[in-house]
Structures are given as structure tokens and as C-alpha cells.
C-alpha positions as CSV (number, residue, x, y, z in Angstrom):
1,M,31.7,-13.5,20.9
2,I,34.2,-11.5,23.0
3,F,34.2,-8.8,20.3
4,S,30.4,-8.7,20.2
5,I,30.2,-8.3,24.0
6,V,32.8,-5.5,24.1
7,Y,31.0,-3.8,21.2
8,Y,27.7,-4.0,23.0
9,L,29.1,-2.6,26.2
10,I,30.7,0.3,24.4
11,S,27.2,1.0,22.8
12,V,25.7,1.0,26.3
13,F,28.3,3.4,27.5
14,L,27.9,5.8,24.6
15,Y,24.1,5.7,24.9
16,I,24.1,6.6,28.6
17,I,26.4,9.6,28.2
18,A,24.3,10.7,25.2
19,I,20.9,10.6,26.9
20,P,20.8,14.3,27.9
21,Y,21.8,15.4,24.4
22,L,19.2,13.0,22.8
23,I,16.5,14.4,25.0
24,Y,17.4,18.0,24.1
25,K,17.5,17.1,20.3
26,S,14.2,15.4,20.5
27,T,12.6,18.8,21.3
28,K,13.5,20.0,17.8
29,S,10.8,19.5,15.2
30,K,13.1,17.7,12.8
31,Y,13.8,15.0,15.4
32,K,10.7,14.9,17.5
33,E,9.7,11.5,16.1
34,A,13.0,10.0,14.9
35,I,15.0,10.3,18.2
36,P,12.2,9.0,20.5
37,A,11.6,6.1,18.1
38,R,15.3,5.2,17.5
39,F,16.8,5.8,21.0
40,F,13.8,5.2,23.3
41,L,11.7,2.8,21.2
42,K,8.6,5.1,21.4
43,N,5.9,3.9,19.0
44,N,8.5,1.7,17.4
45,P,7.6,-2.0,17.9
46,K,9.5,-4.9,16.2
47,F,8.4,-6.3,12.9
48,D,6.2,-9.4,12.7
49,T,8.2,-12.5,11.8
50,N,8.9,-13.9,8.4
51,G,8.8,-10.8,6.3
52,I,11.1,-9.3,3.7
53,W,12.9,-6.6,5.7
54,F,14.4,-3.7,3.8
55,H,16.6,-1.1,5.5
56,S,17.7,2.2,4.0
57,C,18.9,5.5,5.4
58,S,17.2,8.5,3.8
59,M,14.3,9.4,1.4
60,G,16.2,8.9,-1.8
61,E,17.5,5.4,-0.9
62,T,14.0,4.4,0.3
63,K,12.3,5.6,-2.8
64,S,14.7,3.6,-5.0
65,L,13.4,0.4,-3.3
66,K,10.0,0.8,-5.0
67,P,10.6,-1.2,-8.2
68,I,12.0,-4.1,-6.1
69,I,9.0,-4.0,-3.7
70,D,6.6,-3.7,-6.6
71,E,8.1,-6.8,-8.2
72,L,7.9,-8.8,-5.0
73,E,4.3,-7.8,-4.3
74,N,3.3,-8.7,-7.9
75,N,4.7,-12.2,-7.1
76,N,2.9,-12.3,-3.7
77,I,6.2,-12.3,-1.8
78,G,6.0,-10.6,1.5
79,P,5.0,-9.1,3.8
80,I,7.2,-6.0,3.2
81,N,8.9,-4.4,6.2
82,I,11.0,-1.2,5.9
83,S,13.2,0.5,8.5
84,T,15.0,3.8,8.0
85,N,17.2,6.2,10.0
86,T,15.7,9.6,9.0
87,N,12.3,11.2,9.2
88,T,12.3,11.9,5.5
89,G,13.2,8.2,4.9
90,F,10.4,7.1,7.2
91,E,7.8,9.2,5.3
92,A,9.0,7.7,2.1
93,A,8.8,4.2,3.6
94,K,5.1,4.8,4.6
95,Q,4.3,5.3,1.0
96,L,5.6,1.8,0.2
97,T,4.3,-0.2,3.1
98,S,2.2,-0.1,6.2
99,N,5.0,-1.8,8.1
100,A,7.5,1.2,8.4
101,R,9.8,1.6,11.4
102,Y,12.8,3.6,12.5
103,L,15.8,1.5,13.0
104,P,16.7,1.5,16.7
105,F,20.1,2.3,18.1
106,E,22.3,-0.8,18.1
107,L,21.9,-1.2,21.9
108,F,18.3,-2.3,21.3
109,L,18.7,-4.4,18.2
110,P,19.4,-7.7,20.0
111,F,15.9,-7.4,21.6
112,W,14.2,-5.7,18.6
113,I,15.2,-8.0,15.7
114,N,13.3,-11.2,15.1
115,K,13.4,-13.8,12.4
116,Q,12.7,-12.5,8.8
117,K,12.9,-14.3,5.5
118,V,15.5,-11.9,4.1
119,L,17.2,-8.7,5.2
120,V,18.0,-6.4,2.3
121,V,20.1,-3.3,3.2
122,M,20.8,-0.3,0.9
123,E,24.3,1.0,0.2
124,A,26.5,1.8,3.2
125,E,24.2,1.0,6.1
126,L,26.8,-1.3,7.8
127,W,25.4,-1.7,11.3
128,Y,27.2,-4.5,13.1
129,M,24.4,-5.6,15.4
130,M,21.8,-5.5,12.7
131,F,23.6,-8.0,10.5
132,L,24.8,-10.1,13.5
133,Y,21.3,-10.6,15.0
134,A,19.7,-11.1,11.6
135,K,22.1,-14.1,11.2
136,I,21.5,-15.3,14.7
137,N,17.8,-15.4,13.8
138,H,18.5,-17.4,10.6
139,T,17.7,-14.5,8.3
140,K,19.4,-14.3,4.9
141,T,21.3,-11.0,4.5
142,I,21.9,-9.0,1.3
143,L,23.6,-5.7,0.8
144,I,22.5,-3.9,-2.4
145,N,23.7,-1.0,-4.4
146,A,26.9,-1.2,-2.3
147,R,29.6,1.4,-3.0
148,I,32.8,2.7,-1.4
149,S,33.4,6.3,-2.5
150,D,36.9,7.7,-3.2
151,K,36.7,10.0,-0.2
152,S,35.6,7.2,2.3
153,Y,37.9,4.5,0.9
154,N,40.9,5.3,3.1
155,S,38.7,5.5,6.1
156,Y,37.2,2.1,5.4
157,K,40.6,0.6,4.9
158,K,41.8,2.1,8.2
159,Y,39.0,0.1,10.0
160,Q,39.2,-2.9,7.8
161,W,39.4,-5.2,10.8
162,F,36.0,-3.9,11.9
163,Y,34.2,-4.1,8.6
164,S,35.5,-7.6,8.0
165,K,33.5,-8.7,11.1
166,I,30.4,-7.1,9.6
167,F,30.8,-8.7,6.2
168,K,31.1,-12.1,7.8
169,N,27.4,-11.8,8.5
170,I,26.4,-10.7,4.9
171,D,25.5,-13.5,2.6
172,K,25.4,-11.6,-0.7
173,V,26.6,-8.2,-1.9
174,F,25.5,-6.4,-5.1
175,A,28.0,-3.7,-6.0
176,Q,27.4,-0.7,-8.2
177,T,30.7,-0.9,-10.1
178,D,33.7,-3.2,-10.5
179,I,35.8,-0.7,-8.5
180,D,33.3,-0.9,-5.7
181,K,33.4,-4.7,-6.0
182,K,37.2,-4.7,-5.7
183,R,37.1,-2.4,-2.6
184,L,34.4,-4.4,-0.9
185,I,36.3,-7.6,-1.3
186,E,39.4,-5.9,0.2
187,L,37.2,-5.1,3.2
188,G,36.2,-8.7,3.6
189,A,32.9,-8.9,1.6
190,M,32.1,-12.3,0.1
191,N,30.0,-13.4,-2.8
192,V,30.1,-9.9,-4.5
193,E,28.4,-9.3,-7.8
194,T,28.4,-6.1,-9.9
195,I,25.0,-5.1,-11.3
196,G,25.2,-1.3,-11.7
197,N,23.4,1.4,-9.9
198,I,19.8,0.3,-9.2
199,K,18.7,3.9,-8.7
200,L,18.8,4.0,-12.5
201,S,16.7,0.8,-12.9
202,H,13.4,2.7,-12.4
203,L,13.0,5.9,-14.2
204,P,11.3,8.8,-12.3
205,K,7.7,9.7,-12.9
206,I,6.1,13.1,-12.4
207,T,3.3,13.1,-9.8
208,K,1.5,16.3,-11.0
209,S,1.7,18.0,-14.3
210,I,2.7,21.6,-14.0
211,Q,2.1,23.7,-17.0
212,K,4.6,26.4,-18.2
213,L,2.8,29.7,-18.3
214,D,5.1,31.1,-21.1
215,D,8.4,30.3,-22.8
216,K,10.6,31.9,-20.2
217,F,13.7,29.9,-19.3
218,I,13.4,28.1,-16.0
219,T,16.4,27.6,-13.7
220,T,15.8,25.5,-10.6
221,L,18.1,25.6,-7.5
222,A,17.4,22.1,-6.2
223,S,17.9,20.7,-2.7
224,S,19.7,23.8,-1.5
225,H,21.5,24.2,1.9
226,K,22.5,27.2,4.0
227,N,24.6,29.8,2.0
228,E,23.7,28.2,-1.3
229,E,20.5,30.2,-1.9
230,Q,22.4,33.5,-1.3
231,L,25.1,32.4,-3.7
232,I,22.6,31.8,-6.5
233,L,20.6,34.9,-5.8
234,N,23.7,36.9,-6.1
235,G,24.1,35.6,-9.7
236,Y,20.4,36.0,-10.7
237,Y,19.3,38.6,-13.2
238,K,15.8,39.0,-14.5
239,E,16.6,38.4,-18.1
240,M,17.7,34.9,-17.5
241,G,14.1,33.9,-16.8
242,R,12.5,32.3,-13.8
243,L,14.4,31.1,-10.8
244,I,12.8,28.3,-8.7
245,I,14.3,27.6,-5.3
246,V,13.7,24.3,-3.6
247,P,15.4,24.0,-0.2
248,R,16.5,20.6,0.9
249,H,15.0,20.8,4.4
250,P,11.4,22.1,5.1
251,E,12.4,23.7,8.4
252,R,14.4,26.2,6.4
253,F,11.4,27.4,4.2
254,D,10.6,30.5,6.3
255,L,14.3,31.4,6.6
256,V,14.8,31.2,2.8
257,D,11.6,33.2,2.3
258,S,13.1,36.0,4.4
259,L,16.3,35.8,2.5
260,I,14.6,36.1,-0.9
261,K,12.4,39.0,0.3
262,E,15.5,40.9,1.4
263,Y,17.1,40.2,-2.0
264,V,14.2,41.4,-4.1
265,K,13.5,44.5,-2.0
266,D,13.8,47.7,-4.1
267,K,14.4,45.6,-7.2
268,D,12.1,45.1,-10.2
269,I,11.9,41.4,-9.5
270,S,8.7,39.6,-8.5
271,Y,8.6,36.8,-5.9
272,S,6.1,34.3,-4.5
273,R,5.8,31.3,-2.3
274,Y,4.4,28.3,-4.1
275,T,1.8,27.3,-1.5
276,Q,0.5,30.9,-1.4
277,N,0.3,31.3,-5.1
278,D,0.1,27.8,-6.6
279,S,1.5,29.1,-9.8
280,L,4.9,29.8,-11.4
281,N,4.1,33.3,-12.6
282,T,6.8,35.3,-10.8
283,D,10.5,35.8,-11.4
284,I,11.5,33.9,-8.3
285,I,9.4,31.2,-6.7
286,L,10.1,29.4,-3.4
287,I,8.8,25.8,-3.4
288,D,7.7,25.5,0.2
289,T,6.2,22.0,0.1
290,M,7.6,18.5,-0.1
291,G,7.3,16.1,-3.0
292,E,7.2,18.7,-5.8
293,L,10.8,18.5,-7.0
294,I,10.3,15.8,-9.5
295,N,7.5,17.8,-11.1
296,I,9.7,20.9,-11.1
297,F,12.5,19.1,-12.9
298,A,10.1,18.1,-15.6
299,I,9.6,21.7,-16.6
300,S,13.0,23.1,-15.9
301,D,15.5,24.1,-18.5
302,A,18.5,24.1,-16.2
303,V,19.1,22.7,-12.7
304,I,21.7,24.0,-10.2
305,L,22.0,21.1,-7.8
306,G,22.6,22.1,-4.2
307,G,24.6,20.3,-1.5
308,A,27.9,20.7,-3.4
309,F,28.6,24.5,-3.1
310,E,28.9,23.8,0.6
311,K,30.8,20.6,1.9
312,I,27.6,18.5,2.1
313,G,28.6,15.9,-0.4
314,G,26.2,16.8,-3.3
315,H,22.8,15.4,-4.2
316,N,21.3,12.9,-6.7
317,P,21.8,14.1,-10.3
318,I,19.8,11.3,-11.9
319,E,16.3,13.0,-12.0
320,P,17.4,16.3,-13.6
321,A,19.5,14.3,-16.1
322,Y,16.6,12.1,-16.9
323,F,14.5,15.2,-17.8
324,N,17.5,16.5,-19.9
325,C,18.0,19.7,-17.9
326,A,21.3,21.5,-18.2
327,L,23.0,20.3,-15.0
328,I,25.3,22.4,-12.8
329,S,26.9,21.4,-9.5
330,G,29.5,22.6,-7.1
331,E,32.7,20.8,-6.4
332,H,31.8,18.9,-3.3
333,I,30.0,15.9,-4.8
334,F,32.0,13.3,-2.9
335,N,28.9,11.4,-1.8
336,Q,27.5,11.3,-5.3
337,K,30.4,10.4,-7.6
338,A,29.0,7.1,-8.6
339,L,25.8,8.7,-9.7
340,F,27.5,11.5,-11.6
341,E,29.4,8.8,-13.5
342,C,26.0,7.8,-14.9
343,V,25.4,11.3,-16.4
344,K,26.6,12.8,-19.6
345,N,27.1,16.6,-20.0
346,Y,27.1,18.1,-16.5
347,R,29.1,21.0,-15.3
348,I,31.1,21.1,-12.0
349,I,32.1,24.6,-11.1
350,K,33.7,26.5,-8.3
351,N,31.7,28.9,-6.2
352,E,33.4,31.9,-7.7
353,E,32.4,30.8,-11.2
354,I,28.6,31.0,-10.5
355,L,28.2,34.5,-11.9
356,D,29.8,33.6,-15.2
357,I,27.8,30.3,-15.5
358,M,24.5,32.0,-14.8
359,Q,25.3,34.7,-17.5
360,N,25.6,31.8,-20.0
361,I,23.2,29.3,-18.5
362,K,21.0,29.1,-21.6
363,D,23.9,27.9,-23.7
364,I,24.9,24.9,-21.5
365,P,24.4,21.5,-23.2
366,K,21.6,19.4,-21.8
367,A,22.4,16.4,-19.5
368,S,21.4,12.9,-20.1
369,L,21.8,9.4,-18.5
370,I,24.3,6.9,-19.9
371,K,24.3,4.0,-17.4
372,A,21.6,1.9,-15.7
373,G,21.6,-0.9,-13.2
374,T,19.2,-3.9,-13.0
375,I,17.2,-5.3,-10.1
376,D,16.7,-8.7,-11.7
377,P,19.6,-10.4,-9.8
378,I,18.3,-8.9,-6.5
379,I,14.8,-10.3,-7.1
380,K,16.3,-13.7,-8.0
381,E,18.4,-13.7,-4.8
382,I,15.4,-12.8,-2.6
383,K,13.2,-15.5,-4.3
384,R,15.9,-18.1,-3.8
385,K,15.1,-17.8,-0.1
């Protein structure tokens, strides 16, 4: 009890000193909904009672909940509530349920959380107040797809005393691997079971069929960040075929457009934006809309996965591997190591190797999936409640 009071008072203090910064950030288009909802409860009411409450962070994690939610709805178990941290996660949640919310800052959780049947939390969303007040409200708590990456392991161990207090309020933990299980138990987790990575339990489906116009080789730079587009453009040559660029964040579309225009200037290389052309008939194409990446993977011959040529942590390799694309990534995949372990035939390269890899990109073996998790134990645990 003393720890909870001290923790809460620290949250209040941090919130007060952060208010000017939060107000400033809320003026940015990326945060104009998320920050007011999370830190000022704008248009963010609590859930109705006695639902199945899922919490995830971002879009990828939220989308991976779909097979679980579909199974529950097929068995008339609900209602389904989903909270997220990010705006992209929130948009994905709205595709799965009408009861989507942003998770408020911990200061508000004691007043925002009410009784649910079950709280199901994805991966590393270990919010102390969320689990504490779920238990205070007699809600069963489950952590799914749990993992402790190599990079974060030492940090978790350093604060083991804190995480042990969180795990006291978690009834069941489903880990991705036996290594994750061992690490989670060291941190204080109880009732831990290994079931694999559930992101592989539901294979991706294309949402729109895009026809190839010809037999040109297609390379896709997927989920790219600052500096990564320029790196790949510097290695592009017309004879390698088409280059499709899909930036990770929509607010960068115009910036990347300017970057490509500067690159193709005075070169015999054609370029178009997808929303202006609605076709893949130029040498370089900028995908300037959300939700198309899965459809692009389906027609790609090779995928250069962004987020790892800069120190971002990498992005999910499962979808390009599922479509058997040649798969190339930078070195900084520390957030995605568990997923890369589920992929066969991928290439991890240094930034200075990009020119050579693009010269030989047509000869790289195709990637494929080699592991899959199961959602059946999760469904069983939820039904048990």
C-alpha cells in the first residue's frame, strides 16, 4: 500500500511538470487526439463494466488480436473493449470493436478503470496502476505474447524489484519462448506458459489485389524512417526494376516525396505518388496512403525492411516472409529478434553494404516462416473466467 501511494504521488508530480510540454505536443497533428485523450481524458470515457478488455500499444500488436477477438465473438463472449497507446493502434482498434479507447496516463487509472471480466495485455505493456486496479476491481489479468528481448533484459533485471510488484497482480502469463519464460519468472512472473508467438497464429490476408503490370522485379522499402529512404535511393539503379517506398509515418509522405523528386531530377528515372497515379507503372513509387503495405508485400520480389538502418529497433518481418519475398534488414533489430527467429533466409546487413546487396538483390534466396504460435490456450484461459 505504501509503495502504491508513493508511486501515485510520483505520477502526479511528473504529470504536473509535464503539462506545458503535453499541451505543446498536442498541437502536432500526430498527437492531436492521443495526448488530449490520454493525459486530459478528452473524449475518452471509461469502458462499460463486465467486458473483455484488451490492451495493446501500437498498430501491429492491435491487429494481432484479431483472431482472438474473432474466436470470442464467434462464441458470443464479450463485449470486446480495446485500449491502446498510439494513434495508429487506436485506428486499428476501431476496426476490431466499437469500444476503442486510449489508455489514460497512470494518474487517471484508479478512477478510469472499472470491473471487467478479463484484462488481456499484449507483450511488454507493464503498467503498474493498470494491473493493480484491475485486480482491485476483481478482474482476471492475463499477459500474452510476453517477451524480454536481449537488449532490454539487463534493464529489466536492474528494476526487478519494481517488476515483481507488477507481476503480483498478473494471474497468467503466456510467453513467446522458453527463454522468455525463464526471464519472466526471474522477474517475478507466476503461472507462465510458453505457447509461441501469436503474431504467427493468424496468417496475413491481402485487402486489395494489385496486379503487376509487367515482369519487372519489384523491391519494396517498407516502414522506412528518416535517412533510410536516402540510403536506399543511393543504391537504386534502373535496371534492378521498380522501387516502392512505404514510409512508416504518414506525416513524412510529403518530405519523402521531395526527397525522391530531388533524387530523380536530371535522371532517366520515372517517379509517381500512388494516390495521384493509382498504378505501379513508374520506376519509383511512393505509397502515400495507409493500409496498403500488406498488398504491396503480396506482389514484391524483395523487401528491404526499414527501422533497422537507423537505431529504431526494426519492424515486423513476418508479413514479407509469409509472401516469400527476399528479406533484407539493417543491423538494429533489437525490438524484433523474437520475430526474426521465426523466419528462414533473411539477410542482416550493415549500412555500407547496401550498394552491394542491391546490385545482387535478384539473387537473394526467398524468405519463409518456420515457427508459429497458437491462441488456443489464451481462448481457454479467457473462457475459464
